[in-house]
N, CA, C, O and the ligand as a Tripos MOL2 file, in Angstrom:
@<TRIPOS>MOLECULE
protein
  293   291    74     0     0
PROTEIN
NO_CHARGES

@<TRIPOS>ATOM
      1 N          22.8230    8.7560    6.0720 N.3       1 MET1
      2 CA         21.5500    9.5010    5.7270 C.3       1 MET1
      3 C          21.1160   10.3010    6.6360 C.2       1 MET1
      4 O          20.8760    9.9650    7.7950 O.2       1 MET1
      5 N          20.9670   11.5920    6.0990 N.am      2 THR2
      6 CA         20.6500   12.6250    7.1750 C.3       2 THR2
      7 C          19.2130   13.1380    6.8980 C.2       2 THR2
      8 O          18.6430   13.0290    5.8120 O.2       2 THR2
      9 N          18.7620   13.6390    7.8750 N.am      3 GLY3
     10 CA         17.3290   14.0620    7.9360 C.3       3 GLY3
     11 C          16.1900   12.8880    8.0330 C.2       3 GLY3
     12 O          16.5610   11.7320    8.2330 O.2       3 GLY3
     13 N          14.8890   13.1780    7.8970 N.am      4 GLN4
     14 CA         13.9980   12.1010    8.0890 C.3       4 GLN4
     15 C          13.5590   11.7360    6.8280 C.2       4 GLN4
     16 O          13.5620   12.4700    5.8390 O.2       4 GLN4
     17 N          13.1420   10.4700    6.8850 N.am      5 TRP5
     18 CA         12.4760    9.8550    5.7890 C.3       5 TRP5
     19 C          11.1510    9.3230    6.0380 C.2       5 TRP5
     20 O          10.8400    9.1280    7.2130 O.2       5 TRP5
     21 N          10.3530    9.0680    5.1510 N.am      6 ALA6
     22 CA          8.9760    8.4330    5.2300 C.3       6 ALA6
     23 C           8.7030    7.5470    4.2130 C.2       6 ALA6
     24 O           9.0600    7.7580    3.0530 O.2       6 ALA6
     25 N           7.9560    6.3450    4.6470 N.am      7 ALA7
     26 CA          7.6410    5.3210    3.7000 C.3       7 ALA7
     27 C           6.5680    4.5160    4.2830 C.2       7 ALA7
     28 O           6.2270    4.5710    5.4650 O.2       7 ALA7
     29 N           5.9820    3.6600    3.2540 N.am      8 ALA8
     30 CA          4.8860    2.7840    3.6570 C.3       8 ALA8
     31 C           5.4510    1.6510    4.4550 C.2       8 ALA8
     32 O           6.6430    1.3580    4.3650 O.2       8 ALA8
     33 N           4.5730    0.9710    5.2770 N.am      9 ARG9
     34 CA          5.0150   -0.2470    6.0360 C.3       9 ARG9
     35 C           5.1190   -1.3730    5.0440 C.2       9 ARG9
     36 O           4.5030   -1.3260    3.9790 O.2       9 ARG9
     37 N           5.9370   -2.4450    5.3980 N.am     10 ASP10
     38 CA          6.0490   -3.6050    4.4940 C.3      10 ASP10
     39 C           4.8450   -4.4750    4.6820 C.2      10 ASP10
     40 O           4.5020   -5.0930    5.6900 O.2      10 ASP10
     41 N           4.1910   -4.3890    3.3360 N.am     11 GLY11
     42 CA          2.7410   -5.2750    3.1540 C.3      11 GLY11
     43 C           2.9040   -6.8400    3.8230 C.2      11 GLY11
     44 O           1.9930   -7.3490    4.4760 O.2      11 GLY11
     45 N           3.9720   -7.4000    3.6070 N.am     12 SER12
     46 CA          4.2660   -8.6740    4.0880 C.3      12 SER12
     47 C           4.1280   -8.9540    5.5530 C.2      12 SER12
     48 O           4.0460  -10.0850    6.0320 O.2      12 SER12
     49 N           4.1090   -7.6830    6.3130 N.am     13 TRP13
     50 CA          3.9930   -7.8960    7.7270 C.3      13 TRP13
     51 C           2.5530   -8.2540    8.0930 C.2      13 TRP13
     52 O           2.2460   -8.7470    9.1790 O.2      13 TRP13
     53 N           1.7580   -7.9930    7.1900 N.am     14 PHE14
     54 CA          0.2200   -8.5320    7.5710 C.3      14 PHE14
     55 C           0.0640   -9.9950    7.0080 C.2      14 PHE14
     56 O           0.6170  -10.4660    6.0150 O.2      14 PHE14
     57 N          -0.8390  -10.6200    7.8920 N.am     15 ASN15
     58 CA         -1.3230  -11.9450    7.5200 C.3      15 ASN15
     59 C          -2.3360  -11.8620    6.4460 C.2      15 ASN15
     60 O          -2.3400  -12.7430    5.5860 O.2      15 ASN15
     61 N          -3.1910  -10.9020    6.4060 N.am     16 HIS16
     62 CA         -4.0430  -10.6850    5.3290 C.3      16 HIS16
     63 C          -4.2400   -9.4240    4.9150 C.2      16 HIS16
     64 O          -5.0870   -8.6830    5.4140 O.2      16 HIS16
     65 N          -3.4800   -9.1090    3.9880 N.am     17 PRO17
     66 CA         -3.2980   -7.6390    3.3410 C.3      17 PRO17
     67 C          -4.4940   -7.3190    2.8300 C.2      17 PRO17
     68 O          -5.1690   -8.1020    2.1610 O.2      17 PRO17
     69 N          -4.8020   -6.2250    3.0970 N.am     18 ASN18
     70 CA         -6.0320   -5.5140    2.7390 C.3      18 ASN18
     71 C          -5.7310   -4.5260    1.6760 C.2      18 ASN18
     72 O          -5.3080   -3.4190    2.0100 O.2      18 ASN18
     73 N          -5.9210   -4.8390    0.3500 N.am     19 THR19
     74 CA         -5.2460   -3.9410   -0.6320 C.3      19 THR19
     75 C          -6.3730   -2.6510   -1.1230 C.2      19 THR19
     76 O          -6.1010   -1.7850   -1.9550 O.2      19 THR19
     77 N          -7.5180   -2.7670   -0.4700 N.am     20 SER20
     78 CA         -8.4880   -1.9020   -0.6830 C.3      20 SER20
     79 C          -8.1530   -0.6580    0.2100 C.2      20 SER20
     80 O          -8.5120    0.4870   -0.0640 O.2      20 SER20
     81 N          -7.4120   -1.0230    1.3260 N.am     21 THR21
     82 CA         -7.0660    0.2890    2.2310 C.3      21 THR21
     83 C          -6.0500    1.2260    1.6600 C.2      21 THR21
     84 O          -4.9720    0.7160    1.3550 O.2      21 THR21
     85 N          -6.1950    2.4040    1.4790 N.am     22 PRO22
     86 CA         -5.1000    3.2190    1.0240 C.3      22 PRO22
     87 C          -3.8710    3.2730    1.7810 C.2      22 PRO22
     88 O          -3.9440    3.2910    3.0090 O.2      22 PRO22
     89 N          -2.7400    3.3010    1.1940 N.am     23 LYS23
     90 CA         -1.5910    3.1270    1.7800 C.3      23 LYS23
     91 C          -1.4170    4.3970    2.8690 C.2      23 LYS23
     92 O          -1.8090    5.5390    2.6290 O.2      23 LYS23
     93 N          -0.7970    4.0070    4.0310 N.am     24 VAL24
     94 CA         -0.5360    5.1000    4.8870 C.3      24 VAL24
     95 C           1.1340    5.2240    5.0910 C.2      24 VAL24
     96 O           1.8670    4.2480    5.2560 O.2      24 VAL24
     97 N           1.4860    6.3260    5.0560 N.am     25 ILE25
     98 CA          2.8890    6.4970    4.9690 C.3      25 ILE25
     99 C           3.4000    7.0010    6.2240 C.2      25 ILE25
    100 O           2.9050    7.9920    6.7610 O.2      25 ILE25
    101 N           4.4100    6.3300    6.7320 N.am     26 HIS26
    102 CA          5.0320    6.5970    8.1200 C.3      26 HIS26
    103 C           6.2720    7.4100    8.0060 C.2      26 HIS26
    104 O           6.8270    7.4900    6.9100 O.2      26 HIS26
    105 N           6.7490    8.0150    9.0430 N.am     27 VAL27
    106 CA          8.0230    8.6370    9.1820 C.3      27 VAL27
    107 C           8.7250    7.4130    9.8180 C.2      27 VAL27
    108 O           8.2830    6.5760   10.6050 O.2      27 VAL27
    109 N           9.9400    7.5480    9.2530 N.am     28 ALA28
    110 CA         10.9800    6.3910    9.5720 C.3      28 ALA28
    111 C          11.8990    6.7890   10.8080 C.2      28 ALA28
    112 O          12.1710    7.9600   11.0750 O.2      28 ALA28
    113 N          12.3700    5.6430   11.5670 N.am     29 THR29
    114 CA         13.2950    5.8740   12.5490 C.3      29 THR29
    115 C          14.7180    5.8000   11.6500 C.2      29 THR29
    116 O          14.7680    5.5630   10.4440 O.2      29 THR29
    117 N          15.8590    6.0610   12.5340 N.am     30 SER30
    118 CA         17.0640    5.9940   11.6140 C.3      30 SER30
    119 C          17.3180    4.6330   11.0610 C.2      30 SER30
    120 O          17.8760    4.4150    9.9850 O.2      30 SER30
    121 N          16.8090    3.6390   11.9800 N.am     31 ASP31
    122 CA         16.9880    2.1260   11.2760 C.3      31 ASP31
    123 C          15.8440    1.5450   10.7930 C.2      31 ASP31
    124 O          15.6110    0.3560   11.0080 O.2      31 ASP31
    125 N          14.8710    2.4720    9.9660 N.am     32 GLY32
    126 CA         13.9950    1.8700    9.1560 C.3      32 GLY32
    127 C          12.6100    1.5260    9.7320 C.2      32 GLY32
    128 O          11.8400    0.8820    9.0190 O.2      32 GLY32
    129 N          12.2860    1.8530   10.7990 N.am     33 PHE33
    130 CA         11.0940    1.2940   11.4640 C.3      33 PHE33
    131 C          10.0660    2.5240   11.6700 C.2      33 PHE33
    132 O          10.4550    3.6880   11.7660 O.2      33 PHE33
    133 N           8.7020    2.1310   11.7280 N.am     34 ALA34
    134 CA          7.8120    3.1970   11.7970 C.3      34 ALA34
    135 C           8.0560    4.0860   13.1640 C.2      34 ALA34
    136 O           8.3050    3.5100   14.2240 O.2      34 ALA34
    137 N           7.9770    5.4230   13.0870 N.am     35 LEU35
    138 CA          8.3150    6.1970   14.1780 C.3      35 LEU35
    139 C           7.1120    5.8570   15.2500 C.2      35 LEU35
    140 O           7.3830    5.6850   16.4380 O.2      35 LEU35
    141 N           5.9740    5.7860   14.8260 N.am     36 CYS36
    142 CA          4.8410    5.5050   15.6950 C.3      36 CYS36
    143 C           4.6740    4.1600   16.3170 C.2      36 CYS36
    144 O           3.9020    3.9890   17.2600 O.2      36 CYS36
    145 N           5.4270    3.1540   15.7690 N.am     37 ASP37
    146 CA          5.4320    1.9310   16.3910 C.3      37 ASP37
    147 C           6.9340    1.1560   15.8420 C.2      37 ASP37
    148 O           7.1170    0.7310   14.7010 O.2      37 ASP37
    149 N           7.8200    1.1130   16.8670 N.am     38 PRO38
    150 CA          9.1290    0.7060   16.3820 C.3      38 PRO38
    151 C           9.1340   -0.8000   16.1610 C.2      38 PRO38
    152 O          10.1700   -1.3090   15.7340 O.2      38 PRO38
    153 N           8.1390   -1.5110   16.3970 N.am     39 ARG39
    154 CA          8.1210   -3.0660   15.8980 C.3      39 ARG39
    155 C           7.7830   -3.2060   14.4180 C.2      39 ARG39
    156 O           8.0740   -4.2410   13.8190 O.2      39 ARG39
    157 N           7.1000   -2.0630   13.7450 N.am     40 VAL40
    158 CA          6.7950   -2.1060   12.4900 C.3      40 VAL40
    159 C           7.8640   -1.7580   11.3510 C.2      40 VAL40
    160 O           8.2180   -0.5880   11.2080 O.2      40 VAL40
    161 N           8.3270   -2.6750   10.6200 N.am     41 PRO41
    162 CA          9.2920   -2.3440    9.6850 C.3      41 PRO41
    163 C           8.7200   -1.3960    8.5160 C.2      41 PRO41
    164 O           7.5160   -1.4830    8.2770 O.2      41 PRO41
    165 N           9.3980   -0.6180    7.8720 N.am     42 LEU42
    166 CA          8.8440   -0.0740    6.6670 C.3      42 LEU42
    167 C           9.5600   -0.6870    5.5150 C.2      42 LEU42
    168 O          10.7050   -1.1340    5.5750 O.2      42 LEU42
    169 N           8.7620   -0.6730    4.4140 N.am     43 SER43
    170 CA          9.0180   -1.4690    3.3470 C.3      43 SER43
    171 C          10.3730   -0.9450    2.5600 C.2      43 SER43
    172 O          10.4840    0.2660    2.3690 O.2      43 SER43
    173 N          11.2420   -1.7040    2.1750 N.am     44 GLU44
    174 CA         12.2680   -1.6800    1.3780 C.3      44 GLU44
    175 C          11.8840   -1.2980   -0.1770 C.2      44 GLU44
    176 O          12.6570   -0.7670   -0.9740 O.2      44 GLU44
    177 N          10.7080   -1.6300   -0.4000 N.am     45 HIS45
    178 CA         10.1320   -1.6840   -1.6600 C.3      45 HIS45
    179 C           9.3170   -0.4780   -1.8990 C.2      45 HIS45
    180 O           9.0690   -0.1040   -3.0450 O.2      45 HIS45
    181 N           8.8960    0.1410   -0.8540 N.am     46 SER46
    182 CA          8.2800    1.5080   -0.9630 C.3      46 SER46
    183 C           9.2840    2.6550   -1.4910 C.2      46 SER46
    184 O          10.5140    2.6550   -1.4350 O.2      46 SER46
    185 N           8.4260    3.6180   -2.0110 N.am     47 ALA47
    186 CA          9.1500    4.8160   -2.5370 C.3      47 ALA47
    187 C           9.4920    5.4730   -1.0670 C.2      47 ALA47
    188 O           8.6500    5.5130   -0.1700 O.2      47 ALA47
    189 N          10.8020    5.9720   -0.9330 N.am     48 TRP48
    190 CA         11.1180    6.7800    0.2590 C.3      48 TRP48
    191 C          11.1370    8.1580   -0.0030 C.2      48 TRP48
    192 O          11.8830    8.6750   -0.8350 O.2      48 TRP48
    193 N          10.3120    8.7740    0.7090 N.am     49 LEU49
    194 CA          9.9230   10.2160    0.5010 C.3      49 LEU49
    195 C          10.4830   11.2490    1.6950 C.2      49 LEU49
    196 O          10.5320   10.9020    2.8750 O.2      49 LEU49
    197 N          10.8130   12.3020    1.3140 N.am     50 ARG50
    198 CA         10.8850   13.2930    2.5500 C.3      50 ARG50
    199 C           9.6130   13.5050    3.1720 C.2      50 ARG50
    200 O           8.6300   13.4520    2.4330 O.2      50 ARG50
    201 N           9.4480   13.7280    4.3580 N.am     51 PRO51
    202 CA          8.2770   13.8220    4.9320 C.3      51 PRO51
    203 C           7.3320   14.9460    4.3060 C.2      51 PRO51
    204 O           6.1450   14.6970    4.0980 O.2      51 PRO51
    205 N           7.8200   16.0350    4.0490 N.am     52 GLN52
    206 CA          7.2020   17.0620    3.4840 C.3      52 GLN52
    207 C           6.6380   16.9270    2.0750 C.2      52 GLN52
    208 O           5.8070   17.6740    1.5570 O.2      52 GLN52
    209 N           7.2030   15.8920    1.5530 N.am     53 GLU53
    210 CA          6.5850   15.4330    0.2180 C.3      53 GLU53
    211 C           5.4490   14.4780    0.2640 C.2      53 GLU53
    212 O           4.8710   14.0900   -0.7520 O.2      53 GLU53
    213 N           5.1480   14.1120    1.4650 N.am     54 VAL54
    214 CA          4.0570   12.9540    1.6060 C.3      54 VAL54
    215 C           2.7550   13.7630    1.6370 C.2      54 VAL54
    216 O           2.5160   14.6240    2.4850 O.2      54 VAL54
    217 N           1.8830   13.3890    0.5770 N.am     55 PRO55
    218 CA          0.4960   13.9680    0.7580 C.3      55 PRO55
    219 C          -0.2150   14.0000    1.9620 C.2      55 PRO55
    220 O          -0.2450   12.9490    2.6020 O.2      55 PRO55
    221 N          -0.8690   15.1090    2.4650 N.am     56 VAL56
    222 CA         -1.6500   14.9940    3.6210 C.3      56 VAL56
    223 C          -2.2570   13.9380    3.7590 C.2      56 VAL56
    224 O          -2.0450   13.2310    4.7440 O.2      56 VAL56
    225 N          -3.1930   13.5810    2.7560 N.am     57 GLU57
    226 CA         -4.2570   12.2310    2.9960 C.3      57 GLU57
    227 C          -3.6350   10.9660    3.2890 C.2      57 GLU57
    228 O          -4.3670   10.0940    3.7580 O.2      57 GLU57
    229 N          -2.4360   10.7110    3.1020 N.am     58 VAL58
    230 CA         -1.8750    9.5020    3.2770 C.3      58 VAL58
    231 C          -0.8810    9.4030    4.4980 C.2      58 VAL58
    232 O          -0.2680    8.3930    4.8460 O.2      58 VAL58
    233 N          -0.8520   10.3800    4.9530 N.am     59 ARG59
    234 CA          0.0520   10.5990    6.2650 C.3      59 ARG59
    235 C          -0.5930    9.7910    7.4720 C.2      59 ARG59
    236 O          -1.7940    9.8090    7.7420 O.2      59 ARG59
    237 N           0.2360    9.1860    8.0550 N.am     60 CYS60
    238 CA         -0.0470    8.5390    9.2890 C.3      60 CYS60
    239 C          -0.1550    9.5430   10.4740 C.2      60 CYS60
    240 O           0.6570   10.3610   10.9070 O.2      60 CYS60
    241 N          -1.4270    9.2170   10.8620 N.am     61 ARG61
    242 CA         -2.1560   10.1520   11.8840 C.3      61 ARG61
    243 C          -1.5200    9.8320   13.4380 C.2      61 ARG61
    244 O          -1.5580   10.7680   14.2370 O.2      61 ARG61
    245 N          -1.0610    8.8100   13.7890 N.am     62 ARG62
    246 CA         -0.7420    8.3010   15.0750 C.3      62 ARG62
    247 C           0.4080    9.5600   15.5020 C.2      62 ARG62
    248 O           1.1100   10.2300   14.7450 O.2      62 ARG62
    249 N           0.3090    9.5960   16.9830 N.am     63 ARG63
    250 CA          1.1790   10.6600   17.5140 C.3      63 ARG63
    251 C           2.4770   10.9030   17.0770 C.2      63 ARG63
    252 O           2.8010   12.0430   16.7420 O.2      63 ARG63
    253 N           3.2300   10.0100   17.0410 N.am     64 ALA64
    254 CA          4.6280   10.2130   16.5920 C.3      64 ALA64
    255 C           5.0500   10.4830   15.3770 C.2      64 ALA64
    256 O           6.0470   11.1520   15.1060 O.2      64 ALA64
    257 N           4.1780    9.8850   14.4860 N.am     65 CYS65
    258 CA          4.4360   10.3200   12.9550 C.3      65 CYS65
    259 C           3.8050   11.6820   12.7140 C.2      65 CYS65
    260 O           4.4140   12.5610   12.1040 O.2      65 CYS65
    261 N           2.6180   11.8460   13.1830 N.am     66 ALA66
    262 CA          1.8420   13.1360   12.8510 C.3      66 ALA66
    263 C           2.8120   14.2660   13.4480 C.2      66 ALA66
    264 O           3.0170   15.2710   12.7670 O.2      66 ALA66
    265 N           3.3580   14.1350   14.5920 N.am     67 ALA67
    266 CA          4.1990   15.2720   15.1380 C.3      67 ALA67
    267 C           5.4690   15.5080   14.3260 C.2      67 ALA67
    268 O           5.9420   16.6400   14.2180 O.2      67 ALA67
    269 N           6.0580   14.3630   13.7150 N.am     68 ALA68
    270 CA          7.0740   14.4810   12.8280 C.3      68 ALA68
    271 C           6.8380   15.0890   11.2700 C.2      68 ALA68
    272 O           7.6580   15.6500   10.5440 O.2      68 ALA68
    273 N           5.6370   14.8200   11.0610 N.am     69 PHE69
    274 CA          5.1410   15.4630    9.6760 C.3      69 PHE69
    275 C           4.9980   16.8150    9.9130 C.2      69 PHE69
    276 O           5.4590   17.6320    9.1160 O.2      69 PHE69
    277 N           4.2490   17.2420   11.1990 N.am     70 ASP70
    278 CA          3.9880   18.5620   11.2450 C.3      70 ASP70
    279 C           5.3640   19.3850   11.5270 C.2      70 ASP70
    280 O           5.3870   20.6040   11.3590 O.2      70 ASP70
    281 N           6.4200   18.7180   11.9300 N.am     71 GLY71
    282 CA          7.5460   19.3460   12.1910 C.3      71 GLY71
    283 C           8.4600   19.4180   10.8660 C.2      71 GLY71
    284 O           9.5560   19.9770   10.9080 O.2      71 GLY71
    285 N           7.9660   18.8330    9.6950 N.am     72 ALA72
    286 CA          8.5970   18.5950    8.5180 C.3      72 ALA72
    287 C           8.8200   19.9260    7.7030 C.2      72 ALA72
    288 O           9.8540   20.2200    7.1020 O.2      72 ALA72
    289 N           7.7810   20.6050    7.7790 N.am     73 HIS73
    290 CA          7.7920   21.6700    6.9150 C.3      73 HIS73
    291 C           7.7840   23.1560    7.5250 C.2      73 HIS73
    292 O           7.7930   24.1320    6.7740 O.2      73 HIS73
    293 ZN          3.1390    5.9170   11.8470 Zn       74 ZN74
@<TRIPOS>BOND
     1     1     2 1
     2     2     3 1
     3     3     4 2
     4     3     5 am
     5     5     6 1
     6     6     7 1
     7     7     8 2
     8     7     9 am
     9     9    10 1
    10    10    11 1
    11    11    12 2
    12    11    13 am
    13    13    14 1
    14    14    15 1
    15    15    16 2
    16    15    17 am
    17    17    18 1
    18    18    19 1
    19    19    20 2
    20    19    21 am
    21    21    22 1
    22    22    23 1
    23    23    24 2
    24    23    25 am
    25    25    26 1
    26    26    27 1
    27    27    28 2
    28    27    29 am
    29    29    30 1
    30    30    31 1
    31    31    32 2
    32    31    33 am
    33    33    34 1
    34    34    35 1
    35    35    36 2
    36    35    37 am
    37    37    38 1
    38    38    39 1
    39    39    40 2
    40    39    41 am
    41    41    42 1
    42    42    43 1
    43    43    44 2
    44    43    45 am
    45    45    46 1
    46    46    47 1
    47    47    48 2
    48    47    49 am
    49    49    50 1
    50    50    51 1
    51    51    52 2
    52    51    53 am
    53    53    54 1
    54    54    55 1
    55    55    56 2
    56    55    57 am
    57    57    58 1
    58    58    59 1
    59    59    60 2
    60    59    61 am
    61    61    62 1
    62    62    63 1
    63    63    64 2
    64    63    65 am
    65    65    66 1
    66    66    67 1
    67    67    68 2
    68    67    69 am
    69    69    70 1
    70    70    71 1
    71    71    72 2
    72    71    73 am
    73    73    74 1
    74    74    75 1
    75    75    76 2
    76    75    77 am
    77    77    78 1
    78    78    79 1
    79    79    80 2
    80    79    81 am
    81    81    82 1
    82    82    83 1
    83    83    84 2
    84    83    85 am
    85    85    86 1
    86    86    87 1
    87    87    88 2
    88    87    89 am
    89    89    90 1
    90    90    91 1
    91    91    92 2
    92    91    93 am
    93    93    94 1
    94    94    95 1
    95    95    96 2
    96    95    97 am
    97    97    98 1
    98    98    99 1
    99    99   100 2
   100    99   101 am
   101   101   102 1
   102   102   103 1
   103   103   104 2
   104   103   105 am
   105   105   106 1
   106   106   107 1
   107   107   108 2
   108   107   109 am
   109   109   110 1
   110   110   111 1
   111   111   112 2
   112   111   113 am
   113   113   114 1
   114   114   115 1
   115   115   116 2
   116   115   117 am
   117   117   118 1
   118   118   119 1
   119   119   120 2
   120   119   121 am
   121   121   122 1
   122   122   123 1
   123   123   124 2
   124   123   125 am
   125   125   126 1
   126   126   127 1
   127   127   128 2
   128   127   129 am
   129   129   130 1
   130   130   131 1
   131   131   132 2
   132   131   133 am
   133   133   134 1
   134   134   135 1
   135   135   136 2
   136   135   137 am
   137   137   138 1
   138   138   139 1
   139   139   140 2
   140   139   141 am
   141   141   142 1
   142   142   143 1
   143   143   144 2
   144   143   145 am
   145   145   146 1
   146   146   147 1
   147   147   148 2
   148   147   149 am
   149   149   150 1
   150   150   151 1
   151   151   152 2
   152   151   153 am
   153   153   154 1
   154   154   155 1
   155   155   156 2
   156   155   157 am
   157   157   158 1
   158   158   159 1
   159   159   160 2
   160   159   161 am
   161   161   162 1
   162   162   163 1
   163   163   164 2
   164   163   165 am
   165   165   166 1
   166   166   167 1
   167   167   168 2
   168   167   169 am
   169   169   170 1
   170   170   171 1
   171   171   172 2
   172   171   173 am
   173   173   174 1
   174   174   175 1
   175   175   176 2
   176   175   177 am
   177   177   178 1
   178   178   179 1
   179   179   180 2
   180   179   181 am
   181   181   182 1
   182   182   183 1
   183   183   184 2
   184   183   185 am
   185   185   186 1
   186   186   187 1
   187   187   188 2
   188   187   189 am
   189   189   190 1
   190   190   191 1
   191   191   192 2
   192   191   193 am
   193   193   194 1
   194   194   195 1
   195   195   196 2
   196   195   197 am
   197   197   198 1
   198   198   199 1
   199   199   200 2
   200   199   201 am
   201   201   202 1
   202   202   203 1
   203   203   204 2
   204   203   205 am
   205   205   206 1
   206   206   207 1
   207   207   208 2
   208   207   209 am
   209   209   210 1
   210   210   211 1
   211   211   212 2
   212   211   213 am
   213   213   214 1
   214   214   215 1
   215   215   216 2
   216   215   217 am
   217   217   218 1
   218   218   219 1
   219   219   220 2
   220   219   221 am
   221   221   222 1
   222   222   223 1
   223   223   224 2
   224   223   225 am
   225   225   226 1
   226   226   227 1
   227   227   228 2
   228   227   229 am
   229   229   230 1
   230   230   231 1
   231   231   232 2
   232   231   233 am
   233   233   234 1
   234   234   235 1
   235   235   236 2
   236   235   237 am
   237   237   238 1
   238   238   239 1
   239   239   240 2
   240   239   241 am
   241   241   242 1
   242   242   243 1
   243   243   244 2
   244   243   245 am
   245   245   246 1
   246   246   247 1
   247   247   248 2
   248   247   249 am
   249   249   250 1
   250   250   251 1
   251   251   252 2
   252   251   253 am
   253   253   254 1
   254   254   255 1
   255   255   256 2
   256   255   257 am
   257   257   258 1
   258   258   259 1
   259   259   260 2
   260   259   261 am
   261   261   262 1
   262   262   263 1
   263   263   264 2
   264   263   265 am
   265   265   266 1
   266   266   267 1
   267   267   268 2
   268   267   269 am
   269   269   270 1
   270   270   271 1
   271   271   272 2
   272   271   273 am
   273   273   274 1
   274   274   275 1
   275   275   276 2
   276   275   277 am
   277   277   278 1
   278   278   279 1
   279   279   280 2
   280   279   281 am
   281   281   282 1
   282   282   283 1
   283   283   284 2
   284   283   285 am
   285   285   286 1
   286   286   287 1
   287   287   288 2
   288   287   289 am
   289   289   290 1
   290   290   291 1
   291   291   292 2
@<TRIPOS>SUBSTRUCTURE
     1 MET1         2 RESIDUE 1 A MET
     2 THR2         6 RESIDUE 1 A THR
     3 GLY3        10 RESIDUE 1 A GLY
     4 GLN4        14 RESIDUE 1 A GLN
     5 TRP5        18 RESIDUE 1 A TRP
     6 ALA6        22 RESIDUE 1 A ALA
     7 ALA7        26 RESIDUE 1 A ALA
     8 ALA8        30 RESIDUE 1 A ALA
     9 ARG9        34 RESIDUE 1 A ARG
    10 ASP10       38 RESIDUE 1 A ASP
    11 GLY11       42 RESIDUE 1 A GLY
    12 SER12       46 RESIDUE 1 A SER
    13 TRP13       50 RESIDUE 1 A TRP
    14 PHE14       54 RESIDUE 1 A PHE
    15 ASN15       58 RESIDUE 1 A ASN
    16 HIS16       62 RESIDUE 1 A HIS
    17 PRO17       66 RESIDUE 1 A PRO
    18 ASN18       70 RESIDUE 1 A ASN
    19 THR19       74 RESIDUE 1 A THR
    20 SER20       78 RESIDUE 1 A SER
    21 THR21       82 RESIDUE 1 A THR
    22 PRO22       86 RESIDUE 1 A PRO
    23 LYS23       90 RESIDUE 1 A LYS
    24 VAL24       94 RESIDUE 1 A VAL
    25 ILE25       98 RESIDUE 1 A ILE
    26 HIS26      102 RESIDUE 1 A HIS
    27 VAL27      106 RESIDUE 1 A VAL
    28 ALA28      110 RESIDUE 1 A ALA
    29 THR29      114 RESIDUE 1 A THR
    30 SER30      118 RESIDUE 1 A SER
    31 ASP31      122 RESIDUE 1 A ASP
    32 GLY32      126 RESIDUE 1 A GLY
    33 PHE33      130 RESIDUE 1 A PHE
    34 ALA34      134 RESIDUE 1 A ALA
    35 LEU35      138 RESIDUE 1 A LEU
    36 CYS36      142 RESIDUE 1 A CYS
    37 ASP37      146 RESIDUE 1 A ASP
    38 PRO38      150 RESIDUE 1 A PRO
    39 ARG39      154 RESIDUE 1 A ARG
    40 VAL40      158 RESIDUE 1 A VAL
    41 PRO41      162 RESIDUE 1 A PRO
    42 LEU42      166 RESIDUE 1 A LEU
    43 SER43      170 RESIDUE 1 A SER
    44 GLU44      174 RESIDUE 1 A GLU
    45 HIS45      178 RESIDUE 1 A HIS
    46 SER46      182 RESIDUE 1 A SER
    47 ALA47      186 RESIDUE 1 A ALA
    48 TRP48      190 RESIDUE 1 A TRP
    49 LEU49      194 RESIDUE 1 A LEU
    50 ARG50      198 RESIDUE 1 A ARG
    51 PRO51      202 RESIDUE 1 A PRO
    52 GLN52      206 RESIDUE 1 A GLN
    53 GLU53      210 RESIDUE 1 A GLU
    54 VAL54      214 RESIDUE 1 A VAL
    55 PRO55      218 RESIDUE 1 A PRO
    56 VAL56      222 RESIDUE 1 A VAL
    57 GLU57      226 RESIDUE 1 A GLU
    58 VAL58      230 RESIDUE 1 A VAL
    59 ARG59      234 RESIDUE 1 A ARG
    60 CYS60      238 RESIDUE 1 A CYS
    61 ARG61      242 RESIDUE 1 A ARG
    62 ARG62      246 RESIDUE 1 A ARG
    63 ARG63      250 RESIDUE 1 A ARG
    64 ALA64      254 RESIDUE 1 A ALA
    65 CYS65      258 RESIDUE 1 A CYS
    66 ALA66      262 RESIDUE 1 A ALA
    67 ALA67      266 RESIDUE 1 A ALA
    68 ALA68      270 RESIDUE 1 A ALA
    69 PHE69      274 RESIDUE 1 A PHE
    70 ASP70      278 RESIDUE 1 A ASP
    71 GLY71      282 RESIDUE 1 A GLY
    72 ALA72      286 RESIDUE 1 A ALA
    73 HIS73      290 RESIDUE 1 A HIS
    74 ZN74       293 GROUP 0 **** ****
């Protein structure tokens, strides 16, 4: 797999999923974790998108992800 991919974090990671919160899409590390927090696995069940395909309003705004999104286009 070449290039960067982005996906939602795995909802099962939460003890109390809050389904009213809009999904946030993170940029993935090469082994499938969130770039902004390598302890957070991204969901295998999420759609995997190219970072430039992710709508701005659902992009993760933490530094590492934001920088990757900014560099994606
Ligand atoms: Zn993130």
